[in-house]
C-alpha positions, 0 to 999 in steps of 0.5 A: 685553253686557258683554264679560269677558277671560278667559284659558283654558289648554287641555290635551289628555290622557287622561280616564282618567289626566290629570295637570293641575298645578292642582286646581278648585273645580268639574269639569263634563262635559255632554251624557252625555260621560262615557258615551263611555268604554265600558270601566268600568275607565277610567269609574273610573280617570276618576272617580278621576283627576277626583276628585284634581283637585278641591279639598276641597269641590270639586264634580263635575258631569256627566249621563248619559242614562238607558238607557231614554229613547232605548232604547224608541223604537228598534228594532234595526238599523232606520234612522231620521231624527234631526236636520235642519236648514237654512240660508239659503244653500239647504243642508239637514243631515240626520242618520240612525242606526241603534242596536243594544243591547247589554244584557248589557254596558250597549252602546249602539252607534250608526251615524250618516250624516251628509248635507248636500244644497245646493239639493235635490242631496246634496254630502256624505255622512259615516258614523260610529260612536258607542257609549255605556255606559248606567249605572243610577242606582244603579250609578253613585252607588256609582262616584262613592262608590267614587271617593271622592266624599260629598254624591251627588245626583241630579236629572232634567231635561228635554232638548231632544233625542232623548233627552228627559231626562238624570240630573244628578249632582253629587258632592263632594270631602270635606274 
């Protein structure tokens, strides 16, 4: 394998109003991460900010999980076993989740319990919440247009996750 020496600069700023002294050819947001922005005003502000940080002709590529991919198989308030993984040290990792849908506000409220077992004995439990905002395909396309993007395309892609598929959006900043 050929080694490539790349230098990178990391920035830690608010997604809705970041200000980086550079413009990019491509901005890529993966894994449905954009859906972590629950507030629609923050989401729009983020899209405008992303647009301003693209070079003319630059593109945004991001994916969103479609609403019904995860919701149809879930019952509100019922815990279910998600991912399980083991290693060669006798440790097993389990993730359980319980979700509730707020359809009016398009928010899925997720409660997650992560457990680590060593040789069959529970050694650690972590409880966490994770909320996701769901967007209709046309709704998100209109948001991209309002933020100034053009030549917007959508493509469904299969995933190796509980979501099953995602919608990949590609949108360009006009010249």
